[in-house]
All heavy atoms as a GROMACS GRO file, in nm:
protein
  586
    1MET      N    1   0.082  -0.119   0.000
    1MET     CA    2  -0.001   0.001   0.001
    1MET      C    3   0.087   0.126   0.000
    1MET      O    4   0.061   0.217  -0.074
    1MET     CB    5  -0.092  -0.003   0.122
    1MET     CG    6  -0.181   0.118   0.131
    1MET     SD    7  -0.312   0.113   0.010
    1MET     CE    8  -0.440   0.190   0.099
    2ASN      N    9   0.193   0.130   0.081
    2ASN     CA   10   0.280   0.246   0.086
    2ASN      C   11   0.352   0.269  -0.047
    2ASN      O   12   0.375   0.382  -0.086
    2ASN     CB   13   0.381   0.233   0.198
    2ASN     CG   14   0.315   0.249   0.336
    2ASN    OD1   15   0.211   0.312   0.345
    2ASN    ND2   16   0.378   0.194   0.438
    3ARG      N   17   0.387   0.160  -0.115
    3ARG     CA   18   0.454   0.174  -0.243
    3ARG      C   19   0.361   0.238  -0.347
    3ARG      O   20   0.403   0.320  -0.427
    3ARG     CB   21   0.502   0.040  -0.295
    3ARG     CG   22   0.622  -0.013  -0.221
    3ARG     CD   23   0.669  -0.138  -0.282
    3ARG     NE   24   0.782  -0.189  -0.206
    3ARG     CZ   25   0.839  -0.306  -0.228
    3ARG    NH1   26   0.793  -0.385  -0.321
    3ARG    NH2   27   0.940  -0.344  -0.155
    4VAL      N   28   0.234   0.200  -0.342
    4VAL     CA   29   0.136   0.257  -0.436
    4VAL      C   30   0.123   0.406  -0.409
    4VAL      O   31   0.124   0.486  -0.503
    4VAL     CB   32   0.001   0.185  -0.423
    4VAL    CG1   33  -0.106   0.255  -0.504
    4VAL    CG2   34   0.014   0.039  -0.466
    5LEU      N   35   0.110   0.446  -0.285
    5LEU     CA   36   0.098   0.586  -0.250
    5LEU      C   37   0.222   0.664  -0.291
    5LEU      O   38   0.213   0.774  -0.344
    5LEU     CB   39   0.072   0.604  -0.100
    5LEU     CG   40  -0.064   0.553  -0.051
    5LEU    CD1   41  -0.071   0.566   0.101
    5LEU    CD2   42  -0.177   0.628  -0.117
    6LEU      N   43   0.339   0.607  -0.269
    6LEU     CA   44   0.463   0.671  -0.308
    6LEU      C   45   0.472   0.688  -0.459
    6LEU      O   46   0.508   0.793  -0.510
    6LEU     CB   47   0.583   0.590  -0.258
    6LEU     CG   48   0.720   0.646  -0.288
    6LEU    CD1   49   0.738   0.785  -0.227
    6LEU    CD2   50   0.829   0.555  -0.237
    7ALA      N   51   0.432   0.584  -0.534
    7ALA     CA   52   0.435   0.590  -0.680
    7ALA      C   53   0.337   0.697  -0.730
    7ALA      O   54   0.366   0.773  -0.821
    7ALA     CB   55   0.400   0.454  -0.738
    8LEU      N   56   0.219   0.705  -0.670
    8LEU     CA   57   0.121   0.806  -0.710
    8LEU      C   58   0.172   0.947  -0.679
    8LEU      O   59   0.157   1.038  -0.761
    8LEU     CB   60  -0.012   0.783  -0.640
    8LEU     CG   61  -0.091   0.660  -0.686
    8LEU    CD1   62  -0.214   0.640  -0.599
    8LEU    CD2   63  -0.132   0.673  -0.831
    9ALA      N   64   0.236   0.963  -0.566
    9ALA     CA   65   0.291   1.094  -0.529
    9ALA      C   66   0.403   1.133  -0.627
    9ALA      O   67   0.410   1.248  -0.673
    9ALA     CB   68   0.342   1.091  -0.387
   10LEU      N   69   0.490   1.039  -0.662
   10LEU     CA   70   0.597   1.066  -0.756
   10LEU      C   71   0.541   1.098  -0.894
   10LEU      O   72   0.584   1.194  -0.957
   10LEU     CB   73   0.690   0.945  -0.764
   10LEU     CG   74   0.809   0.956  -0.860
   10LEU    CD1   75   0.896   1.076  -0.821
   10LEU    CD2   76   0.888   0.830  -0.860
   11LEU      N   77   0.441   1.024  -0.939
   11LEU     CA   78   0.380   1.047  -1.068
   11LEU      C   79   0.314   1.184  -1.072
   11LEU      O   80   0.327   1.259  -1.168
   11LEU     CB   81   0.276   0.938  -1.099
   11LEU     CG   82   0.204   0.949  -1.231
   11LEU    CD1   83   0.303   0.942  -1.348
   11LEU    CD2   84   0.101   0.839  -1.244
   12ALA      N   85   0.246   1.220  -0.965
   12ALA     CA   86   0.182   1.352  -0.958
   12ALA      C   87   0.286   1.464  -0.964
   12ALA      O   88   0.264   1.564  -1.034
   12ALA     CB   89   0.099   1.363  -0.830
   13SER      N   90   0.397   1.450  -0.893
   13SER     CA   91   0.498   1.555  -0.896
   13SER      C   92   0.564   1.565  -1.032
   13SER      O   93   0.591   1.674  -1.081
   13SER     CB   94   0.602   1.534  -0.786
   13SER     OG   95   0.678   1.419  -0.813
   14LEU      N   96   0.588   1.452  -1.099
   14LEU     CA   97   0.645   1.456  -1.233
   14LEU      C   98   0.550   1.518  -1.333
   14LEU      O   99   0.589   1.598  -1.418
   14LEU     CB  100   0.684   1.314  -1.278
   14LEU     CG  101   0.802   1.253  -1.206
   14LEU    CD1  102   0.820   1.107  -1.252
   14LEU    CD2  103   0.927   1.331  -1.229
   15SER      N  104   0.422   1.487  -1.322
   15SER     CA  105   0.321   1.545  -1.411
   15SER      C  106   0.313   1.693  -1.392
   15SER      O  107   0.300   1.770  -1.486
   15SER     CB  108   0.185   1.480  -1.386
   15SER     OG  109   0.189   1.344  -1.419
   16THR      N  110   0.319   1.738  -1.268
   16THR     CA  111   0.314   1.882  -1.238
   16THR      C  112   0.435   1.952  -1.296
   16THR      O  113   0.422   2.059  -1.354
   16THR     CB  114   0.308   1.904  -1.085
   16THR    OG1  115   0.192   1.836  -1.034
   16THR    CG2  116   0.298   2.050  -1.049
   17MET      N  117   0.553   1.894  -1.283
   17MET     CA  118   0.674   1.956  -1.338
   17MET      C  119   0.666   1.962  -1.490
   17MET      O  120   0.701   2.062  -1.551
   17MET     CB  121   0.799   1.879  -1.295
   17MET     CG  122   0.833   1.898  -1.150
   17MET     SD  123   0.992   1.826  -1.101
   17MET     CE  124   0.974   1.656  -1.144
   18ALA      N  125   0.618   1.855  -1.553
   18ALA     CA  126   0.608   1.855  -1.701
   18ALA      C  127   0.507   1.960  -1.746
   18ALA      O  128   0.531   2.031  -1.843
   18ALA     CB  129   0.565   1.716  -1.749
   19PHE      N  130   0.395   1.972  -1.675
   19PHE     CA  131   0.295   2.070  -1.710
   19PHE      C  132   0.353   2.211  -1.694
   19PHE      O  133   0.336   2.295  -1.781
   19PHE     CB  134   0.169   2.054  -1.624
   19PHE     CG  135   0.065   2.160  -1.653
   19PHE    CD1  136  -0.011   2.154  -1.767
   19PHE    CD2  137   0.048   2.264  -1.565
   19PHE    CE1  138  -0.106   2.251  -1.794
   19PHE    CE2  139  -0.047   2.363  -1.592
   19PHE     CZ  140  -0.124   2.356  -1.705
   20ALA      N  141   0.420   2.236  -1.586
   20ALA     CA  142   0.477   2.369  -1.559
   20ALA      C  143   0.579   2.406  -1.665
   20ALA      O  144   0.592   2.520  -1.704
   20ALA     CB  145   0.539   2.372  -1.421
   21GLN      N  146   0.652   2.307  -1.715
   21GLN     CA  147   0.753   2.333  -1.815
   21GLN      C  148   0.689   2.379  -1.946
   21GLN      O  149   0.748   2.458  -2.018
   21GLN     CB  150   0.834   2.206  -1.839
   21GLN     CG  151   0.952   2.224  -1.929
   21GLN     CD  152   1.031   2.096  -1.941
   21GLN    OE1  153   0.980   1.987  -1.916
   21GLN    NE2  154   1.154   2.108  -1.981
   22HIS      N  155   0.570   2.330  -1.977
   22HIS     CA  156   0.506   2.363  -2.105
   22HIS      C  157   0.402   2.474  -2.090
   22HIS      O  158   0.358   2.529  -2.191
   22HIS     CB  159   0.441   2.238  -2.165
   22HIS     CG  160   0.543   2.137  -2.205
   22HIS    ND1  161   0.624   2.153  -2.314
   22HIS    CD2  162   0.577   2.019  -2.149
   22HIS    CE1  163   0.703   2.050  -2.325
   22HIS    NE2  164   0.678   1.968  -2.225
   23ALA      N  165   0.361   2.505  -1.971
   23ALA     CA  166   0.260   2.608  -1.952
   23ALA      C  167   0.321   2.745  -1.979
   23ALA      O  168   0.437   2.769  -1.952
   23ALA     CB  169   0.206   2.602  -1.809
   24GLY      N  170   0.240   2.833  -2.032
   24GLY     CA  171   0.285   2.967  -2.060
   24GLY      C  172   0.284   3.054  -1.935
   24GLY      O  173   0.199   3.037  -1.848
   25SER      N  174   0.377   3.145  -1.928
   25SER     CA  175   0.382   3.238  -1.815
   25SER      C  176   0.295   3.359  -1.844
   25SER      O  177   0.241   3.376  -1.955
   25SER     CB  178   0.527   3.284  -1.795
   25SER     OG  179   0.568   3.362  -1.904
   26ASP      N  180   0.278   3.444  -1.744
   26ASP     CA  181   0.204   3.569  -1.764
   26ASP      C  182   0.270   3.651  -1.875
   26ASP      O  183   0.204   3.714  -1.956
   26ASP     CB  184   0.198   3.649  -1.635
   26ASP     CG  185   0.106   3.587  -1.532
   26ASP    OD1  186   0.020   3.503  -1.571
   26ASP    OD2  187   0.120   3.622  -1.414
   27GLN      N  188   0.402   3.650  -1.877
   27GLN     CA  189   0.477   3.723  -1.978
   27GLN      C  190   0.449   3.668  -2.118
   27GLN      O  191   0.434   3.744  -2.215
   27GLN     CB  192   0.626   3.718  -1.947
   27GLN     CG  193   0.710   3.811  -2.031
   27GLN     CD  194   0.857   3.811  -1.985
   27GLN    OE1  195   0.900   3.720  -1.916
   27GLN    NE2  196   0.930   3.912  -2.022
   28ASP      N  197   0.441   3.535  -2.131
   28ASP     CA  198   0.408   3.473  -2.258
   28ASP      C  199   0.268   3.516  -2.303
   28ASP      O  200   0.245   3.547  -2.420
   28ASP     CB  201   0.413   3.320  -2.248
   28ASP     CG  202   0.552   3.266  -2.226
   28ASP    OD1  203   0.651   3.340  -2.246
   28ASP    OD2  204   0.562   3.147  -2.187
   29GLU      N  205   0.176   3.514  -2.210
   29GLU     CA  206   0.038   3.553  -2.240
   29GLU      C  207   0.033   3.698  -2.288
   29GLU      O  208  -0.033   3.729  -2.388
   29GLU     CB  209  -0.051   3.536  -2.118
   29GLU     CG  210  -0.197   3.562  -2.146
   29GLU     CD  211  -0.285   3.539  -2.027
   29GLU    OE1  212  -0.248   3.461  -1.937
   29GLU    OE2  213  -0.394   3.598  -2.024
   30LYS      N  214   0.104   3.786  -2.220
   30LYS     CA  215   0.106   3.927  -2.262
   30LYS      C  216   0.165   3.943  -2.401
   30LYS      O  217   0.123   4.029  -2.477
   30LYS     CB  218   0.186   4.010  -2.161
   30LYS     CG  219   0.115   4.032  -2.032
   30LYS     CD  220   0.201   4.111  -1.933
   30LYS     CE  221   0.136   4.119  -1.798
   30LYS     NZ  222   0.221   4.186  -1.699
   31ALA      N  223   0.262   3.859  -2.436
   31ALA     CA  224   0.327   3.869  -2.567
   31ALA      C  225   0.232   3.830  -2.679
   31ALA      O  226   0.246   3.877  -2.792
   31ALA     CB  227   0.451   3.782  -2.571
   32CYS      N  228   0.134   3.746  -2.649
   32CYS     CA  229   0.047   3.692  -2.753
   32CYS      C  230  -0.098   3.738  -2.747
   32CYS      O  231  -0.173   3.714  -2.843
   32CYS     CB  232   0.052   3.540  -2.752
   32CYS     SG  233   0.208   3.471  -2.810
   33ILE      N  234  -0.140   3.798  -2.638
   33ILE     CA  235  -0.284   3.829  -2.622
   33ILE      C  236  -0.337   3.916  -2.737
   33ILE      O  237  -0.449   3.892  -2.785
   33ILE     CB  238  -0.315   3.889  -2.484
   33ILE    CG1  239  -0.465   3.898  -2.461
   33ILE    CG2  240  -0.250   4.027  -2.470
   33ILE    CD1  241  -0.530   3.764  -2.449
   34HIS      N  242  -0.261   4.013  -2.782
   34HIS     CA  243  -0.310   4.098  -2.890
   34HIS      C  244  -0.324   4.021  -3.021
   34HIS      O  245  -0.420   4.043  -3.096
   34HIS     CB  246  -0.220   4.221  -2.906
   34HIS     CG  247  -0.217   4.308  -2.786
   34HIS    ND1  248  -0.329   4.379  -2.742
   34HIS    CD2  249  -0.120   4.334  -2.695
   34HIS    CE1  250  -0.297   4.446  -2.632
   34HIS    NE2  251  -0.171   4.419  -2.602
   35ASP      N  252  -0.230   3.930  -3.046
   35ASP     CA  253  -0.241   3.848  -3.166
   35ASP      C  254  -0.360   3.753  -3.158
   35ASP      O  255  -0.428   3.731  -3.257
   35ASP     CB  256  -0.110   3.771  -3.190
   35ASP     CG  257   0.003   3.860  -3.234
   35ASP    OD1  258  -0.023   3.956  -3.309
   35ASP    OD2  259   0.117   3.835  -3.193
   36VAL      N  260  -0.383   3.698  -3.040
   36VAL     CA  261  -0.499   3.609  -3.023
   36VAL      C  262  -0.627   3.687  -3.048
   36VAL      O  263  -0.714   3.641  -3.122
   36VAL     CB  264  -0.500   3.546  -2.880
   36VAL    CG1  265  -0.632   3.475  -2.855
   36VAL    CG2  266  -0.383   3.449  -2.866
   37GLU      N  267  -0.639   3.806  -2.988
   37GLU     CA  268  -0.759   3.887  -3.007
   37GLU      C  269  -0.774   3.931  -3.153
   37GLU      O  270  -0.886   3.936  -3.205
   37GLU     CB  271  -0.756   4.007  -2.915
   37GLU     CG  272  -0.771   3.972  -2.770
   37GLU     CD  273  -0.750   4.088  -2.675
   37GLU    OE1  274  -0.700   4.193  -2.718
   37GLU    OE2  275  -0.783   4.073  -2.557
   38ARG      N  276  -0.665   3.961  -3.217
   38ARG     CA  277  -0.670   4.011  -3.355
   38ARG      C  278  -0.693   3.900  -3.458
   38ARG      O  279  -0.773   3.917  -3.550
   38ARG     CB  280  -0.537   4.083  -3.383
   38ARG     CG  281  -0.522   4.144  -3.520
   38ARG     CD  282  -0.393   4.228  -3.528
   38ARG     NE  283  -0.274   4.152  -3.499
   38ARG     CZ  284  -0.196   4.098  -3.592
   38ARG    NH1  285  -0.227   4.112  -3.719
   38ARG    NH2  286  -0.088   4.030  -3.558
   39LEU      N  287  -0.627   3.788  -3.440
   39LEU     CA  288  -0.628   3.684  -3.544
   39LEU      C  289  -0.715   3.563  -3.510
   39LEU      O  290  -0.757   3.491  -3.603
   39LEU     CB  291  -0.485   3.634  -3.568
   39LEU     CG  292  -0.386   3.741  -3.616
   39LEU    CD1  293  -0.243   3.687  -3.607
   39LEU    CD2  294  -0.418   3.784  -3.757
   40CYS      N  295  -0.741   3.538  -3.383
   40CYS     CA  296  -0.804   3.413  -3.343
   40CYS      C  297  -0.930   3.435  -3.258
   40CYS      O  298  -0.975   3.345  -3.188
   40CYS     CB  299  -0.705   3.327  -3.265
   40CYS     SG  300  -0.549   3.300  -3.351
   41ARG      N  301  -0.986   3.554  -3.266
   41ARG     CA  302  -1.100   3.591  -3.181
   41ARG      C  303  -1.215   3.490  -3.191
   41ARG      O  304  -1.272   3.451  -3.091
   41ARG     CB  305  -1.150   3.729  -3.217
   41ARG     CG  306  -1.267   3.776  -3.135
   41ARG     CD  307  -1.311   3.916  -3.170
   41ARG     NE  308  -1.209   4.014  -3.142
   41ARG     CZ  309  -1.191   4.072  -3.022
   41ARG    NH1  310  -1.267   4.038  -2.922
   41ARG    NH2  311  -1.096   4.160  -3.007
   42LYS      N  312  -1.247   3.446  -3.312
   42LYS     CA  313  -1.365   3.358  -3.325
   42LYS      C  314  -1.343   3.219  -3.268
   42LYS      O  315  -1.437   3.142  -3.252
   42LYS     CB  316  -1.412   3.351  -3.471
   42LYS     CG  317  -1.314   3.288  -3.568
   42LYS     CD  318  -1.373   3.292  -3.708
   42LYS     CE  319  -1.276   3.239  -3.810
   42LYS     NZ  320  -1.334   3.244  -3.944
   43TRP      N  321  -1.218   3.186  -3.233
   43TRP     CA  322  -1.190   3.054  -3.173
   43TRP      C  323  -1.156   3.063  -3.024
   43TRP      O  324  -1.123   2.962  -2.963
   43TRP     CB  325  -1.075   2.986  -3.246
   43TRP     CG  326  -1.111   2.950  -3.385
   43TRP    CD1  327  -1.192   2.850  -3.426
   43TRP    CD2  328  -1.067   3.017  -3.504
   43TRP    NE1  329  -1.201   2.850  -3.563
   43TRP    CE2  330  -1.127   2.951  -3.613
   43TRP    CE3  331  -0.985   3.126  -3.527
   43TRP    CZ2  332  -1.106   2.990  -3.743
   43TRP    CZ3  333  -0.964   3.166  -3.658
   43TRP    CH2  334  -1.023   3.098  -3.763
   44MET      N  335  -1.167   3.180  -2.964
   44MET     CA  336  -1.123   3.199  -2.826
   44MET      C  337  -1.200   3.111  -2.727
   44MET      O  338  -1.145   3.075  -2.624
   44MET     CB  339  -1.134   3.346  -2.785
   44MET     CG  340  -1.024   3.429  -2.848
   44MET     SD  341  -1.033   3.603  -2.810
   44MET     CE  342  -0.995   3.603  -2.636
   45ASP      N  343  -1.322   3.073  -2.757
   45ASP     CA  344  -1.399   2.990  -2.666
   45ASP      C  345  -1.384   2.841  -2.693
   45ASP      O  346  -1.450   2.760  -2.630
   45ASP     CB  347  -1.546   3.030  -2.668
   45ASP     CG  348  -1.611   3.004  -2.804
   45ASP    OD1  349  -1.538   2.993  -2.905
   45ASP    OD2  350  -1.735   2.996  -2.808
   46GLN      N  351  -1.293   2.804  -2.783
   46GLN     CA  352  -1.279   2.663  -2.822
   46GLN      C  353  -1.159   2.595  -2.760
   46GLN      O  354  -1.126   2.483  -2.800
   46GLN     CB  355  -1.279   2.651  -2.973
   46GLN     CG  356  -1.411   2.691  -3.033
   46GLN     CD  357  -1.416   2.666  -3.180
   46GLN    OE1  358  -1.338   2.590  -3.237
   46GLN    NE2  359  -1.510   2.732  -3.248
   47GLY      N  360  -1.088   2.660  -2.669
   47GLY     CA  361  -0.981   2.594  -2.598
   47GLY      C  362  -0.841   2.632  -2.647
   47GLY      O  363  -0.823   2.686  -2.757
   48ASP      N  364  -0.744   2.599  -2.562
   48ASP     CA  365  -0.606   2.638  -2.586
   48ASP      C  366  -0.547   2.575  -2.712
   48ASP      O  367  -0.470   2.640  -2.782
   48ASP     CB  368  -0.519   2.599  -2.466
   48ASP     CG  369  -0.555   2.680  -2.342
   48ASP    OD1  370  -0.622   2.784  -2.356
   48ASP    OD2  371  -0.515   2.639  -2.233
   49PHE      N  372  -0.578   2.449  -2.739
   49PHE     CA  373  -0.518   2.384  -2.855
   49PHE      C  374  -0.572   2.446  -2.986
   49PHE      O  375  -0.496   2.455  -3.083
   49PHE     CB  376  -0.545   2.233  -2.853
   49PHE     CG  377  -0.466   2.164  -2.747
   49PHE    CD1  378  -0.531   2.105  -2.639
   49PHE    CD2  379  -0.329   2.157  -2.754
   49PHE    CE1  380  -0.456   2.042  -2.540
   49PHE    CE2  381  -0.254   2.093  -2.656
   49PHE     CZ  382  -0.319   2.036  -2.548
   50THR      N  383  -0.696   2.489  -2.988
   50THR     CA  384  -0.750   2.554  -3.106
   50THR      C  385  -0.685   2.689  -3.127
   50THR      O  386  -0.649   2.726  -3.240
   50THR     CB  387  -0.904   2.570  -3.094
   50THR    OG1  388  -0.961   2.442  -3.073
   50THR    CG2  389  -0.963   2.632  -3.218
   51ILE      N  390  -0.664   2.762  -3.020
   51ILE     CA  391  -0.598   2.892  -3.028
   51ILE      C  392  -0.453   2.873  -3.072
   51ILE      O  393  -0.404   2.947  -3.158
   51ILE     CB  394  -0.606   2.968  -2.894
   51ILE    CG1  395  -0.752   3.004  -2.865
   51ILE    CG2  396  -0.517   3.092  -2.897
   51ILE    CD1  397  -0.776   3.057  -2.725
   52LEU      N  398  -0.387   2.773  -3.018
   52LEU     CA  399  -0.249   2.745  -3.060
   52LEU      C  400  -0.244   2.714  -3.208
   52LEU      O  401  -0.156   2.764  -3.280
   52LEU     CB  402  -0.191   2.631  -2.979
   52LEU     CG  403  -0.050   2.583  -3.018
   52LEU    CD1  404   0.050   2.698  -3.005
   52LEU    CD2  405  -0.009   2.465  -2.934
   53ALA      N  406  -0.336   2.633  -3.257
   53ALA     CA  407  -0.341   2.601  -3.400
   53ALA      C  408  -0.362   2.728  -3.484
   53ALA      O  409  -0.297   2.744  -3.588
   53ALA     CB  410  -0.452   2.500  -3.428
   54CYS      N  411  -0.446   2.817  -3.437
   54CYS     CA  412  -0.468   2.942  -3.506
   54CYS      C  413  -0.342   3.027  -3.510
   54CYS      O  414  -0.306   3.082  -3.615
   54CYS     CB  415  -0.582   3.019  -3.438
   54CYS     SG  416  -0.608   3.185  -3.504
   55LEU      N  417  -0.272   3.036  -3.398
   55LEU     CA  418  -0.148   3.114  -3.393
   55LEU      C  419  -0.044   3.056  -3.488
   55LEU      O  420   0.023   3.128  -3.562
   55LEU     CB  421  -0.092   3.120  -3.252
   55LEU     CG  422  -0.173   3.205  -3.151
   55LEU    CD1  423  -0.116   3.190  -3.011
   55LEU    CD2  424  -0.175   3.351  -3.193
   56LYS      N  425  -0.034   2.924  -3.488
   56LYS     CA  426   0.063   2.859  -3.576
   56LYS      C  427   0.026   2.882  -3.723
   56LYS      O  428   0.112   2.903  -3.807
   56LYS     CB  429   0.073   2.710  -3.544
   56LYS     CG  430   0.142   2.685  -3.409
   56LYS     CD  431   0.127   2.545  -3.360
   56LYS     CE  432   0.195   2.442  -3.444
   56LYS     NZ  433   0.189   2.307  -3.384
   57GLU      N  434  -0.101   2.877  -3.754
   57GLU     CA  435  -0.149   2.900  -3.891
   57GLU      C  436  -0.119   3.042  -3.937
   57GLU      O  437  -0.098   3.068  -4.055
   57GLU     CB  438  -0.298   2.872  -3.898
   57GLU     CG  439  -0.356   2.880  -4.036
   57GLU     CD  440  -0.503   2.838  -4.037
   57GLU    OE1  441  -0.535   2.732  -3.983
   57GLU    OE2  442  -0.585   2.915  -4.092
   58ASN      N  443  -0.120   3.136  -3.842
   58ASN     CA  444  -0.098   3.277  -3.873
   58ASN      C  445   0.042   3.325  -3.833
   58ASN      O  446   0.062   3.445  -3.813
   58ASN     CB  447  -0.206   3.361  -3.803
   58ASN     CG  448  -0.340   3.342  -3.865
   58ASN    OD1  449  -0.367   3.389  -3.973
   58ASN    ND2  450  -0.426   3.269  -3.795
   59ARG      N  451   0.135   3.234  -3.821
   59ARG     CA  452   0.269   3.264  -3.771
   59ARG      C  453   0.331   3.387  -3.842
   59ARG      O  454   0.392   3.471  -3.776
   59ARG     CB  455   0.360   3.144  -3.789
   59ARG     CG  456   0.499   3.163  -3.732
   59ARG     CD  457   0.585   3.041  -3.757
   59ARG     NE  458   0.532   2.920  -3.701
   59ARG     CZ  459   0.554   2.875  -3.577
   59ARG    NH1  460   0.628   2.946  -3.494
   59ARG    NH2  461   0.503   2.763  -3.536
   60ALA      N  462   0.313   3.399  -3.971
   60ALA     CA  463   0.376   3.510  -4.045
   60ALA      C  464   0.318   3.645  -4.006
   60ALA      O  465   0.382   3.750  -4.023
   60ALA     CB  466   0.359   3.489  -4.195
   61LYS      N  467   0.196   3.645  -3.951
   61LYS     CA  468   0.130   3.771  -3.912
   61LYS      C  469   0.151   3.808  -3.765
   61LYS      O  470   0.107   3.914  -3.721
   61LYS     CB  471  -0.020   3.759  -3.939
   61LYS     CG  472  -0.055   3.734  -4.083
   61LYS     CD  473  -0.203   3.711  -4.097
   61LYS     CE  474  -0.239   3.666  -4.238
   61LYS     NZ  475  -0.379   3.629  -4.248
   62LEU      N  476   0.216   3.722  -3.688
   62LEU     CA  477   0.234   3.744  -3.544
   62LEU      C  478   0.340   3.850  -3.517
   62LEU      O  479   0.434   3.864  -3.594
   62LEU     CB  480   0.276   3.615  -3.474
   62LEU     CG  481   0.180   3.497  -3.480
   62LEU    CD1  482   0.243   3.376  -3.410
   62LEU    CD2  483   0.045   3.531  -3.420
   63HIS      N  484   0.322   3.918  -3.406
   63HIS     CA  485   0.426   4.007  -3.358
   63HIS      C  486   0.548   3.921  -3.322
   63HIS      O  487   0.534   3.806  -3.279
   63HIS     CB  488   0.381   4.083  -3.234
   63HIS     CG  489   0.277   4.187  -3.265
   63HIS    ND1  490   0.141   4.163  -3.249
   63HIS    CD2  491   0.288   4.312  -3.314
   63HIS    CE1  492   0.075   4.272  -3.285
   63HIS    NE2  493   0.160   4.363  -3.326
   64PRO      N  494   0.667   3.974  -3.338
   64PRO     CA  495   0.788   3.896  -3.310
   64PRO      C  496   0.790   3.837  -3.170
   64PRO      O  497   0.836   3.724  -3.150
   64PRO     CB  498   0.902   3.997  -3.331
   64PRO     CG  499   0.847   4.094  -3.427
   64PRO     CD  500   0.699   4.106  -3.397
   65SER      N  501   0.739   3.909  -3.071
   65SER     CA  502   0.741   3.858  -2.934
   65SER      C  503   0.656   3.733  -2.920
   65SER      O  504   0.690   3.640  -2.846
   65SER     CB  505   0.699   3.966  -2.836
   65SER     OG  506   0.570   4.013  -2.865
   66CYS      N  507   0.544   3.730  -2.988
   66CYS     CA  508   0.457   3.610  -2.982
   66CYS      C  509   0.520   3.494  -3.059
   66CYS      O  510   0.513   3.382  -3.014
   66CYS     CB  511   0.317   3.644  -3.039
   66CYS     SG  512   0.198   3.510  -3.016
   67ARG      N  513   0.582   3.523  -3.172
   67ARG     CA  514   0.652   3.418  -3.245
   67ARG      C  515   0.762   3.358  -3.156
   67ARG      O  516   0.781   3.237  -3.157
   67ARG     CB  517   0.716   3.475  -3.372
   67ARG     CG  518   0.636   3.443  -3.497
   67ARG     CD  519   0.712   3.490  -3.616
   67ARG     NE  520   0.737   3.633  -3.598
   67ARG     CZ  521   0.726   3.725  -3.689
   67ARG    NH1  522   0.697   3.692  -3.810
   67ARG    NH2  523   0.746   3.851  -3.662
   68ASP      N  524   0.831   3.442  -3.080
   68ASP     CA  525   0.936   3.394  -2.991
   68ASP      C  526   0.877   3.300  -2.884
   68ASP      O  527   0.940   3.202  -2.846
   68ASP     CB  528   1.007   3.510  -2.924
   68ASP     CG  529   1.093   3.587  -3.020
   68ASP    OD1  530   1.123   3.538  -3.131
   68ASP    OD2  531   1.133   3.700  -2.985
   69VAL      N  532   0.755   3.330  -2.836
   69VAL     CA  533   0.690   3.243  -2.736
   69VAL      C  534   0.663   3.107  -2.799
   69VAL      O  535   0.689   3.004  -2.735
   69VAL     CB  536   0.560   3.308  -2.685
   69VAL    CG1  537   0.478   3.209  -2.602
   69VAL    CG2  538   0.590   3.432  -2.603
   70LEU      N  539   0.613   3.103  -2.921
   70LEU     CA  540   0.587   2.975  -2.986
   70LEU      C  541   0.716   2.895  -2.999
   70LEU      O  542   0.719   2.775  -2.972
   70LEU     CB  543   0.524   2.996  -3.123
   70LEU     CG  544   0.381   3.051  -3.126
   70LEU    CD1  545   0.332   3.064  -3.268
   70LEU    CD2  546   0.286   2.966  -3.044
   71ILE      N  547   0.823   2.960  -3.043
   71ILE     CA  548   0.951   2.894  -3.058
   71ILE      C  549   1.001   2.842  -2.923
   71ILE      O  550   1.046   2.727  -2.913
   71ILE     CB  551   1.053   2.988  -3.123
   71ILE    CG1  552   1.016   3.016  -3.268
   71ILE    CG2  553   1.194   2.929  -3.116
   71ILE    CD1  554   1.090   3.131  -3.331
   72LYS      N  555   0.988   2.924  -2.820
   72LYS     CA  556   1.034   2.884  -2.687
   72LYS      C  557   0.964   2.758  -2.637
   72LYS      O  558   1.023   2.678  -2.568
   72LYS     CB  559   1.009   3.000  -2.589
   72LYS     CG  560   1.047   2.972  -2.445
   72LYS     CD  561   1.031   3.095  -2.360
   72LYS     CE  562   0.902   3.092  -2.286
   72LYS     NZ  563   0.887   3.203  -2.192
   73HIS      N  564   0.838   2.740  -2.678
   73HIS     CA  565   0.759   2.623  -2.635
   73HIS      C  566   0.758   2.513  -2.740
   73HIS      O  567   0.674   2.424  -2.737
   73HIS     CB  568   0.619   2.668  -2.599
   73HIS     CG  569   0.613   2.749  -2.473
   73HIS    ND1  570   0.624   2.695  -2.349
   73HIS    CD2  571   0.603   2.882  -2.456
   73HIS    CE1  572   0.620   2.790  -2.260
   73HIS    NE2  573   0.605   2.906  -2.319
   74GLY      N  574   0.852   2.521  -2.834
   74GLY     CA  575   0.864   2.411  -2.932
   74GLY      C  576   0.757   2.406  -3.036
   74GLY      O  577   0.727   2.302  -3.090
   75GLN      N  578   0.697   2.519  -3.065
   75GLN     CA  579   0.590   2.525  -3.164
   75GLN      C  580   0.639   2.597  -3.286
   75GLN      O  581   0.593   2.657  -3.359
   75GLN     CB  582   0.466   2.593  -3.107
   75GLN     CG  583   0.413   2.524  -2.985
   75GLN     CD  584   0.363   2.384  -3.009
   75GLN    OE1  585   0.305   2.355  -3.114
   75GLN    NE2  586   0.384   2.295  -2.916
   0.00000   0.00000   0.00000
């Protein structure tokens, strides 16, 4: 029983670290919010992956700071 609890705790901490590594910071959000509002407004209620797809589709139209955020996150 203790091993199961330990494994679950370890898995939870690893998942949290992986999520934090890929999650955008407030600074990332500020860099892209204007591009999201300008280029992806009609998809804003459809979730993060849809917005990400929109940003990637419009990469050439993005402000350089938002393009840098995509690159930083491997997109």
